[in-house]
FIDO-824603 format. One record per residue: residue number from 1; x, z, y of N, C-alpha, C in turn. Coordinates in nm, 2 decimals, padded with zeros to 4 digits. Each point is the difference from the previous one (the first is absolute). Layout:
num: NUM, npx: X, npz: Z, npy: Y, capx: X, capz: Z, capy: Y, cpx: X, cpz: Z, cpy: Y
...
//
This chain:
num: 1, npx: 00.08, npz: 00.00, npy: -00.11, capx: -00.07, capz: 00.01, capy: 00.12, cpx: 00.08, cpz: 00.00, cpy: 00.12
num: 2, npx: -00.01, npz: -00.11, npy: 00.07, capx: 00.08, capz: -00.03, capy: 00.12, cpx: -00.02, cpz: 00.12, cpy: 00.09
num: 3, npx: -00.13, npz: 00.05, npy: 00.01, capx: -00.03, capz: 00.12, capy: 00.10, cpx: 00.07, cpz: 00.09, cpy: -00.03
num: 4, npx: 00.00, npz: 00.05, npy: -00.12, capx: 00.07, capz: 00.12, capy: -00.05, cpx: 00.16, cpz: 00.00, cpy: 00.02
num: 5, npx: 00.05, npz: -00.12, npy: -00.02, capx: 00.14, capz: -00.02, capy: 00.02, cpx: 00.03, cpz: 00.02, cpy: 00.15
num: 6, npx: -00.08, npz: -00.06, npy: 00.08, capx: 00.02, capz: 00.01, capy: 00.16, cpx: -00.01, cpz: 00.14, cpy: 00.04
num: 7, npx: -00.08, npz: 00.08, npy: -00.05, capx: -00.01, capz: 00.13, capy: 00.05, cpx: 00.11, cpz: 00.09, cpy: -00.05
num: 8, npx: 00.04, npz: -00.02, npy: -00.12, capx: 00.12, capz: 00.07, capy: -00.06, cpx: 00.13, cpz: -00.04, cpy: 00.07
num: 9, npx: 00.01, npz: -00.12, npy: 00.04, capx: 00.12, capz: -00.05, capy: 00.08, cpx: 00.01, cpz: 00.07, cpy: 00.12
num: 10, npx: -00.12, npz: 00.00, npy: 00.09, capx: 00.00, capz: 00.06, capy: 00.13, cpx: 00.02, cpz: 00.15, cpy: -00.01
num: 11, npx: -00.06, npz: 00.07, npy: -00.09, capx: 00.02, capz: 00.14, capy: -00.01, cpx: 00.14, cpz: 00.05, cpy: -00.03
num: 12, npx: 00.06, npz: -00.10, npy: -00.10, capx: 00.14, capz: 00.04, capy: -00.01, cpx: 00.09, cpz: -00.03, cpy: 00.10
num: 13, npx: -00.03, npz: -00.09, npy: 00.08, capx: 00.10, capz: -00.03, capy: 00.11, cpx: -00.02, cpz: 00.09, cpy: 00.12
num: 14, npx: -00.12, npz: 00.06, npy: 00.01, capx: -00.04, capz: 00.10, capy: 00.12, cpx: 00.08, cpz: 00.13, cpy: -00.02
num: 15, npx: 00.02, npz: 00.04, npy: -00.13, capx: 00.08, capz: 00.14, capy: 00.01, cpx: -00.10, cpz: 00.10, cpy: 00.00
num: 16, npx: 00.02, npz: 00.10, npy: 00.07, capx: -00.08, capz: 00.13, capy: 00.02, cpx: -00.04, cpz: 00.02, cpy: 00.15
num: 17, npx: -00.05, npz: -00.09, npy: 00.06, capx: -00.04, capz: 00.04, capy: 00.15, cpx: -00.14, cpz: 00.08, cpy: -00.01
num: 18, npx: -00.04, npz: 00.07, npy: 00.11, capx: -00.11, capz: 00.09, capy: 00.00, cpx: -00.12, cpz: -00.10, cpy: -00.02
num: 19, npx: -00.04, npz: -00.03, npy: -00.11, capx: -00.09, capz: -00.10, capy: -00.02, cpx: -00.11, cpz: 00.04, cpy: -00.11
num: 20, npx: -00.12, npz: -00.02, npy: 00.02, capx: -00.11, capz: 00.01, capy: -00.09, cpx: 00.02, cpz: -00.08, cpy: -00.12
num: 21, npx: -00.04, npz: 00.02, npy: -00.12, capx: 00.02, capz: -00.08, capy: -00.12, cpx: -00.05, cpz: -00.14, cpy: 00.05
num: 22, npx: 00.10, npz: -00.10, npy: -00.04, capx: -00.02, capz: -00.13, capy: 00.06, cpx: -00.06, cpz: -00.10, cpy: -00.10
num: 23, npx: -00.01, npz: -00.12, npy: 00.05, capx: -00.05, capz: -00.10, capy: -00.08, cpx: -00.15, cpz: -00.01, cpy: -00.04
num: 24, npx: -00.08, npz: 00.06, npy: 00.10, capx: -00.16, capz: -00.01, capy: -00.02, cpx: -00.03, cpz: -00.14, cpy: 00.02
num: 25, npx: -00.09, npz: -00.04, npy: -00.10, capx: -00.05, capz: -00.12, capy: 00.00, cpx: -00.12, cpz: -00.02, cpy: 00.10
num: 26, npx: -00.01, npz: -00.09, npy: 00.08, capx: -00.10, capz: -00.02, capy: 00.10, cpx: -00.01, cpz: 00.08, cpy: 00.12
num: 27, npx: -00.05, npz: 00.12, npy: -00.03, capx: -00.03, capz: 00.11, capy: 00.10, cpx: 00.07, cpz: 00.13, cpy: -00.01
num: 28, npx: 00.05, npz: 00.07, npy: 00.10, capx: 00.06, capz: 00.12, capy: -00.01, cpx: -00.12, cpz: 00.12, cpy: -00.02
num: 29, npx: 00.02, npz: 00.08, npy: -00.09, capx: -00.10, capz: 00.10, capy: -00.01, cpx: 00.00, cpz: 00.09, cpy: 00.11
num: 30, npx: -00.13, npz: 00.05, npy: 00.04, capx: -00.02, capz: 00.08, capy: 00.13, cpx: 00.09, cpz: 00.13, cpy: -00.01
num: 31, npx: 00.05, npz: 00.03, npy: 00.12, capx: 00.06, capz: 00.12, capy: 00.02, cpx: 00.15, cpz: 00.02, cpy: -00.08
num: 32, npx: 00.07, npz: -00.12, npy: -00.01, capx: 00.13, capz: 00.00, capy: -00.07, cpx: 00.12, cpz: 00.02, cpy: 00.10
num: 33, npx: -00.04, npz: -00.04, npy: 00.14, capx: 00.10, capz: 00.01, capy: 00.10, cpx: -00.02, cpz: 00.13, cpy: 00.07
num: 34, npx: 00.12, npz: 00.07, npy: 00.03, capx: -00.01, capz: 00.12, capy: 00.06, cpx: 00.15, cpz: 00.03, cpy: 00.05
num: 35, npx: 00.03, npz: 00.10, npy: 00.08, capx: 00.12, capz: 00.02, capy: 00.07, cpx: 00.11, cpz: 00.04, cpy: -00.11
num: 36, npx: -00.04, npz: 00.05, npy: -00.12, capx: 00.11, capz: 00.01, capy: -00.11, cpx: 00.02, cpz: -00.12, cpy: -00.09
num: 37, npx: -00.09, npz: -00.09, npy: 00.00, capx: 00.02, capz: -00.14, capy: -00.06, cpx: -00.06, cpz: -00.09, cpy: 00.10
num: 38, npx: 00.09, npz: -00.05, npy: 00.10, capx: -00.05, capz: -00.07, capy: 00.09, cpx: 00.00, cpz: -00.16, cpy: -00.01
num: 39, npx: 00.02, npz: -00.04, npy: -00.13, capx: 00.00, capz: -00.14, capy: -00.03, cpx: -00.06, cpz: -00.02, cpy: -00.13
num: 40, npx: -00.07, npz: -00.12, npy: -00.03, capx: -00.03, capz: -00.04, capy: -00.12, cpx: -00.03, cpz: -00.15, cpy: 00.03
num: 41, npx: 00.00, npz: -00.08, npy: -00.13, capx: -00.02, capz: -00.15, capy: 00.01, cpx: -00.10, cpz: -00.04, cpy: -00.12
num: 42, npx: -00.07, npz: -00.11, npy: 00.03, capx: -00.08, capz: -00.07, capy: -00.09, cpx: 00.03, cpz: -00.14, cpy: 00.00
num: 43, npx: -00.06, npz: -00.07, npy: -00.10, capx: 00.03, capz: -00.14, capy: -00.01, cpx: -00.13, cpz: -00.07, cpy: -00.05
num: 44, npx: -00.02, npz: -00.13, npy: 00.03, capx: -00.11, capz: -00.08, capy: -00.04, cpx: 00.04, cpz: -00.14, cpy: -00.01
num: 45, npx: -00.05, npz: -00.07, npy: -00.10, capx: 00.02, capz: -00.15, capy: 00.00, cpx: -00.08, cpz: -00.08, cpy: 00.09
num: 46, npx: 00.07, npz: -00.09, npy: 00.05, capx: -00.07, capz: -00.09, capy: 00.10, cpx: -00.05, cpz: -00.14, cpy: -00.09
num: 47, npx: 00.11, npz: -00.06, npy: -00.06, capx: -00.03, capz: -00.11, capy: -00.08, cpx: 00.12, cpz: -00.03, cpy: -00.11
num: 48, npx: -00.05, npz: -00.04, npy: -00.11, capx: 00.10, capz: -00.05, capy: -00.11, cpx: -00.03, cpz: -00.13, cpy: -00.04
num: 49, npx: 00.12, npz: -00.08, npy: 00.03, capx: -00.01, capz: -00.13, capy: -00.04, cpx: 00.09, cpz: -00.05, cpy: -00.12
num: 50, npx: -00.06, npz: -00.02, npy: -00.11, capx: 00.08, capz: -00.04, capy: -00.11, cpx: 00.04, cpz: -00.16, cpy: 00.01
num: 51, npx: 00.10, npz: -00.03, npy: -00.07, capx: 00.06, capz: -00.13, capy: -00.01, cpx: -00.07, cpz: -00.10, cpy: -00.10
num: 52, npx: -00.03, npz: -00.11, npy: 00.04, capx: -00.07, capz: -00.10, capy: -00.10, cpx: 00.08, cpz: -00.13, cpy: 00.00
num: 53, npx: 00.03, npz: -00.05, npy: -00.14, capx: 00.06, capz: -00.12, capy: -00.02, cpx: -00.11, cpz: -00.08, cpy: -00.08
num: 54, npx: 00.05, npz: -00.12, npy: -00.03, capx: -00.11, capz: -00.10, capy: -00.07, cpx: -00.02, cpz: 00.07, cpy: -00.15
num: 55, npx: 00.09, npz: 00.07, npy: -00.06, capx: -00.04, capz: 00.08, capy: -00.12, cpx: -00.08, cpz: 00.11, cpy: 00.00
num: 56, npx: -00.02, npz: 00.05, npy: 00.13, capx: -00.08, capz: 00.13, capy: 00.02, cpx: 00.08, cpz: 00.10, cpy: 00.08
num: 57, npx: -00.05, npz: 00.13, npy: -00.01, capx: 00.07, capz: 00.09, capy: 00.10, cpx: 00.13, cpz: 00.05, cpy: -00.06
num: 58, npx: 00.09, npz: 00.03, npy: 00.08, capx: 00.14, capz: 00.05, capy: -00.04, cpx: 00.00, cpz: 00.15, cpy: 00.02
num: 59, npx: 00.09, npz: 00.07, npy: -00.02, capx: 00.02, capz: 00.15, capy: 00.01, cpx: 00.02, cpz: 00.04, cpy: 00.15
num: 60, npx: 00.05, npz: -00.11, npy: 00.07, capx: 00.04, capz: 00.05, capy: 00.15, cpx: -00.11, cpz: 00.01, cpy: 00.08
num: 61, npx: 00.01, npz: 00.11, npy: 00.08, capx: -00.12, capz: 00.02, capy: 00.10, cpx: 00.06, cpz: 00.05, cpy: 00.13
num: 62, npx: -00.07, npz: -00.02, npy: 00.10, capx: 00.04, capz: 00.04, capy: 00.14, cpx: -00.12, cpz: 00.11, cpy: 00.04
num: 63, npx: 00.03, npz: 00.12, npy: 00.02, capx: -00.09, capz: 00.10, capy: 00.03, cpx: 00.03, cpz: 00.06, cpy: 00.14
num: 64, npx: -00.10, npz: 00.00, npy: 00.09, capx: 00.01, capz: 00.06, capy: 00.13, cpx: -00.07, cpz: 00.12, cpy: 00.00
num: 65, npx: 00.05, npz: 00.11, npy: 00.03, capx: -00.03, capz: 00.14, capy: 00.01, cpx: 00.02, cpz: 00.06, cpy: 00.13
num: 66, npx: -00.10, npz: 00.09, npy: 00.05, capx: 00.01, capz: 00.07, capy: 00.11, cpx: 00.05, cpz: 00.15, cpy: -00.02
num: 67, npx: 00.10, npz: 00.05, npy: 00.07, capx: 00.03, capz: 00.14, capy: -00.01, cpx: -00.05, cpz: 00.08, cpy: 00.13
num: 68, npx: -00.08, npz: 00.10, npy: -00.02, capx: -00.03, capz: 00.08, capy: 00.12, cpx: 00.07, cpz: 00.12, cpy: 00.00
num: 69, npx: 00.08, npz: 00.03, npy: 00.11, capx: 00.09, capz: 00.12, capy: 00.00, cpx: -00.09, cpz: 00.09, cpy: 00.11
num: 70, npx: -00.04, npz: 00.11, npy: -00.04, capx: -00.08, capz: 00.10, capy: 00.07, cpx: 00.09, cpz: 00.11, cpy: 00.04
num: 71, npx: -00.02, npz: 00.05, npy: 00.12, capx: 00.08, capz: 00.10, capy: 00.05, cpx: -00.08, cpz: 00.11, cpy: 00.08
num: 72, npx: 00.05, npz: 00.13, npy: 00.00, capx: -00.05, capz: 00.10, capy: 00.08, cpx: -00.01, cpz: -00.04, cpy: 00.15
num: 73, npx: 00.13, npz: -00.08, npy: 00.05, capx: 00.00, capz: -00.04, capy: 00.12, cpx: 00.03, cpz: -00.15, cpy: -00.01
num: 74, npx: 00.00, npz: -00.07, npy: 00.09, capx: 00.03, capz: -00.15, capy: 00.00, cpx: 00.16, cpz: -00.02, cpy: -00.03
num: 75, npx: 00.08, npz: 00.10, npy: 00.04, capx: 00.14, capz: -00.02, capy: -00.03, cpx: 00.03, cpz: 00.04, cpy: -00.15
num: 76, npx: -00.09, npz: 00.09, npy: -00.06, capx: 00.00, capz: 00.00, capy: -00.15, cpx: -00.03, cpz: -00.12, cpy: -00.08
num: 77, npx: -00.11, npz: -00.07, npy: 00.05, capx: -00.05, capz: -00.13, capy: -00.06, cpx: 00.13, cpz: -00.10, cpy: 00.01
num: 78, npx: 00.05, npz: -00.02, npy: 00.12, capx: 00.11, capz: -00.09, capy: 00.03, cpx: 00.13, cpz: 00.04, cpy: -00.09
num: 79, npx: 00.03, npz: 00.12, npy: 00.00, capx: 00.11, capz: 00.05, capy: -00.08, cpx: -00.02, cpz: -00.03, cpy: -00.16
num: 80, npx: -00.11, npz: 00.01, npy: -00.06, capx: -00.03, capz: -00.03, capy: -00.14, cpx: 00.02, cpz: -00.15, cpy: -00.02
num: 81, npx: -00.08, npz: -00.08, npy: 00.11, capx: 00.01, capz: -00.14, capy: -00.01, cpx: 00.13, cpz: -00.05, cpy: -00.02
num: 82, npx: 00.09, npz: 00.06, npy: 00.09, capx: 00.14, capz: -00.05, capy: 00.00, cpx: 00.07, cpz: 00.03, cpy: -00.13
num: 83, npx: -00.03, npz: 00.12, npy: -00.05, capx: 00.07, capz: 00.04, capy: -00.13, cpx: -00.05, cpz: -00.09, cpy: -00.11
num: 84, npx: -00.13, npz: -00.04, npy: 00.00, capx: -00.04, capz: -00.08, capy: -00.12, cpx: 00.06, cpz: -00.14, cpy: 00.03
num: 85, npx: 00.00, npz: -00.05, npy: 00.11, capx: 00.05, capz: -00.13, capy: 00.04, cpx: 00.15, cpz: -00.01, cpy: -00.06
num: 86, npx: 00.08, npz: 00.11, npy: 00.03, capx: 00.14, capz: 00.01, capy: -00.05, cpx: 00.01, cpz: -00.01, cpy: -00.14
num: 87, npx: -00.09, npz: 00.06, npy: -00.07, capx: -00.01, capz: -00.02, capy: -00.15, cpx: -00.03, cpz: -00.15, cpy: -00.05
num: 88, npx: -00.08, npz: -00.07, npy: 00.07, capx: -00.05, capz: -00.12, capy: -00.03, cpx: 00.08, cpz: -00.13, cpy: 00.07
num: 89, npx: 00.07, npz: 00.04, npy: 00.10, capx: 00.04, capz: -00.10, capy: 00.09, cpx: 00.13, cpz: -00.09, cpy: -00.07
num: 90, npx: 00.03, npz: -00.10, npy: 00.04, capx: 00.10, capz: -00.09, capy: -00.06, cpx: -00.04, cpz: -00.08, cpy: -00.13
num: 91, npx: -00.13, npz: -00.03, npy: -00.01, capx: -00.05, capz: -00.07, capy: -00.12, cpx: 00.04, cpz: 00.06, cpy: -00.12
num: 92, npx: -00.02, npz: 00.13, npy: -00.02, capx: 00.01, capz: 00.07, capy: -00.12, cpx: -00.02, cpz: -00.08, cpy: -00.13
num: 93, npx: 00.08, npz: 00.00, npy: -00.11, capx: -00.04, capz: -00.07, capy: -00.10, cpx: 00.06, cpz: 00.08, cpy: -00.13
num: 94, npx: -00.06, npz: -00.02, npy: -00.12, capx: 00.04, capz: 00.07, capy: -00.11, cpx: -00.12, cpz: 00.04, cpy: -00.09
num: 95, npx: 00.02, npz: 00.08, npy: -00.09, capx: -00.11, capz: 00.04, capy: -00.10, cpx: -00.05, cpz: 00.14, cpy: 00.05
num: 96, npx: -00.14, npz: -00.01, npy: 00.02, capx: -00.06, capz: 00.13, capy: 00.05, cpx: -00.01, cpz: 00.09, cpy: -00.11
num: 97, npx: -00.01, npz: 00.13, npy: 00.03, capx: 00.00, capz: 00.10, capy: -00.10, cpx: -00.16, cpz: 00.03, cpy: -00.05
num: 98, npx: -00.07, npz: -00.11, npy: -00.02, capx: -00.13, capz: 00.01, capy: -00.05, cpx: 00.00, cpz: -00.02, cpy: -00.15
num: 99, npx: -00.13, npz: 00.03, npy: -00.05, capx: -00.01, capz: -00.02, capy: -00.15, cpx: 00.03, cpz: -00.14, cpy: -00.06
num: 100, npx: -00.05, npz: -00.11, npy: 00.08, capx: 00.02, capz: -00.14, capy: -00.01, cpx: 00.15, cpz: -00.05, cpy: 00.01
num: 101, npx: 00.08, npz: 00.08, npy: 00.06, capx: 00.14, capz: -00.04, capy: 00.04, cpx: -00.02, cpz: -00.15, cpy: 00.10
num: 102, npx: -00.07, npz: -00.01, npy: 00.10, capx: -00.03, capz: -00.10, capy: 00.08, cpx: 00.14, cpz: -00.04, cpy: 00.07
num: 103, npx: 00.02, npz: -00.13, npy: -00.02, capx: 00.12, capz: -00.05, capy: 00.07, cpx: -00.04, cpz: -00.05, cpy: 00.14
num: 104, npx: 00.06, npz: 00.06, npy: 00.12, capx: -00.03, capz: -00.04, capy: 00.13, cpx: 00.11, cpz: -00.08, cpy: 00.06
num: 105, npx: -00.04, npz: -00.12, npy: 00.03, capx: 00.10, capz: -00.10, capy: 00.06, cpx: 00.04, cpz: 00.03, cpy: 00.15
num: 106, npx: -00.10, npz: 00.06, npy: 00.08, capx: 00.03, capz: 00.04, capy: 00.12, cpx: -00.14, cpz: 00.08, cpy: 00.05
num: 107, npx: 00.04, npz: 00.09, npy: 00.10, capx: -00.12, capz: 00.07, capy: 00.09, cpx: 00.06, cpz: -00.03, cpy: 00.13
num: 108, npx: -00.10, npz: -00.07, npy: 00.08, capx: 00.02, capz: -00.04, capy: 00.13, cpx: -00.10, cpz: 00.05, cpy: 00.10
num: 109, npx: 00.04, npz: 00.07, npy: 00.11, capx: -00.08, capz: 00.05, capy: 00.09, cpx: -00.08, cpz: -00.10, cpy: 00.08
num: 110, npx: -00.13, npz: 00.01, npy: 00.04, capx: -00.07, capz: -00.08, capy: 00.08, cpx: 00.05, cpz: 00.03, cpy: 00.15
num: 111, npx: 00.00, npz: -00.09, npy: 00.10, capx: 00.06, capz: 00.03, capy: 00.12, cpx: -00.07, cpz: 00.11, cpy: 00.09
num: 112, npx: -00.13, npz: 00.02, npy: -00.03, capx: -00.08, capz: 00.08, capy: 00.10, cpx: -00.03, cpz: 00.13, cpy: -00.07
num: 113, npx: -00.01, npz: 00.12, npy: 00.10, capx: -00.07, capz: 00.12, capy: -00.06, cpx: -00.11, cpz: 00.03, cpy: 00.10
num: 114, npx: -00.09, npz: 00.10, npy: -00.06, capx: -00.12, capz: 00.03, capy: 00.09, cpx: 00.01, cpz: 00.16, cpy: -00.01
num: 115, npx: -00.02, npz: 00.05, npy: 00.12, capx: -00.02, capz: 00.15, capy: 00.04, cpx: -00.14, cpz: 00.03, cpy: 00.02
num: 116, npx: -00.04, npz: 00.12, npy: -00.03, capx: -00.13, capz: 00.06, capy: 00.01, cpx: -00.02, cpz: 00.14, cpy: -00.03
num: 117, npx: -00.12, npz: 00.04, npy: -00.01, capx: -00.04, capz: 00.14, capy: -00.03, cpx: -00.11, cpz: 00.01, cpy: -00.10
num: 118, npx: 00.00, npz: 00.07, npy: -00.10, capx: -00.09, capz: 00.02, capy: -00.09, cpx: -00.09, cpz: 00.12, cpy: 00.02
num: 119, npx: -00.11, npz: -00.02, npy: 00.04, capx: -00.10, capz: 00.12, capy: 00.02, cpx: -00.03, cpz: 00.07, cpy: -00.13
num: 120, npx: -00.01, npz: -00.07, npy: -00.12, capx: -00.03, capz: 00.08, capy: -00.11, cpx: 00.11, cpz: 00.10, cpy: -00.04
num: 121, npx: 00.13, npz: -00.06, npy: 00.02, capx: 00.11, capz: 00.10, capy: -00.05, cpx: 00.06, cpz: 00.07, cpy: 00.13
num: 122, npx: -00.05, npz: -00.03, npy: 00.11, capx: 00.05, capz: 00.06, capy: 00.12, cpx: 00.16, cpz: -00.01, cpy: 00.01
num: 123, npx: 00.03, npz: -00.13, npy: -00.01, capx: 00.15, capz: -00.03, capy: -00.02, cpx: 00.02, cpz: -00.13, cpy: 00.08
num: 124, npx: 00.13, npz: -00.01, npy: 00.06, capx: 00.05, capz: -00.12, capy: 00.04, cpx: 00.05, cpz: -00.09, cpy: -00.10
num: 125, npx: -00.01, npz: -00.13, npy: 00.02, capx: 00.01, capz: -00.09, capy: -00.11, cpx: 00.10, cpz: -00.13, cpy: 00.05
num: 126, npx: 00.09, npz: -00.02, npy: -00.07, capx: 00.08, capz: -00.13, capy: 00.03, cpx: 00.00, cpz: -00.08, cpy: -00.13
num: 127, npx: -00.07, npz: -00.13, npy: 00.00, capx: -00.02, capz: -00.07, capy: -00.10, cpx: 00.11, cpz: -00.12, cpy: -00.01
num: 128, npx: 00.07, npz: 00.00, npy: -00.12, capx: 00.09, capz: -00.12, capy: -00.01, cpx: -00.03, cpz: -00.08, cpy: -00.13
num: 129, npx: 00.03, npz: -00.14, npy: 00.01, capx: -00.04, capz: -00.08, capy: -00.10, cpx: 00.12, cpz: -00.06, cpy: -00.07
num: 130, npx: 00.00, npz: -00.02, npy: -00.14, capx: 00.09, capz: -00.06, capy: -00.07, cpx: -00.04, cpz: -00.12, cpy: -00.10
num: 131, npx: 00.08, npz: -00.10, npy: -00.02, capx: -00.03, capz: -00.08, capy: -00.11, cpx: 00.10, cpz: 00.02, cpy: -00.10
num: 132, npx: -00.06, npz: 00.02, npy: -00.12, capx: 00.08, capz: 00.03, capy: -00.11, cpx: 00.01, cpz: -00.12, cpy: -00.12
num: 133, npx: 00.11, npz: -00.07, npy: -00.04, capx: -00.01, capz: -00.10, capy: -00.07, cpx: 00.05, cpz: 00.05, cpy: -00.13
num: 134, npx: -00.08, npz: -00.01, npy: -00.11, capx: 00.03, capz: 00.05, capy: -00.13, cpx: -00.04, cpz: -00.08, cpy: -00.12
num: 135, npx: 00.06, npz: 00.05, npy: -00.11, capx: -00.05, capz: -00.07, capy: -00.13, cpx: -00.02, cpz: 00.11, cpy: -00.11
num: 136, npx: -00.11, npz: 00.01, npy: -00.05, capx: -00.02, capz: 00.09, capy: -00.12, cpx: 00.07, cpz: -00.05, cpy: -00.12
num: 137, npx: 00.11, npz: 00.05, npy: -00.06, capx: 00.06, capz: -00.05, capy: -00.11, cpx: -00.04, cpz: 00.06, cpy: -00.12
//
């Protein structure tokens, strides 16, 4: 599962910052952000585009995902976004630590990011998007 592998890759690369348990799918659970755990992150899929040739579908896929970095303050959200980007920056490639041992050809950040505020979680948010080119082996 590409999603599981991406979560594990990010968590391993972040180390131990003051962060709520990470890798929430789609939406952060309510009241996870506090002064003691001022950061958390979520992810969700935007689109997945498999590759097709005359013989049919290949194993190659391009997956676009959005990572939302939540912070107790906007500075916390920006700090977490920079830390995650540092883990994924530079077109990371290799085998993910997921159960399917997904091979990633590259992870590329999309050029823009979006800042906002989540009323539900009472947290500041910086959203960053990535294109992950991979093949399930």
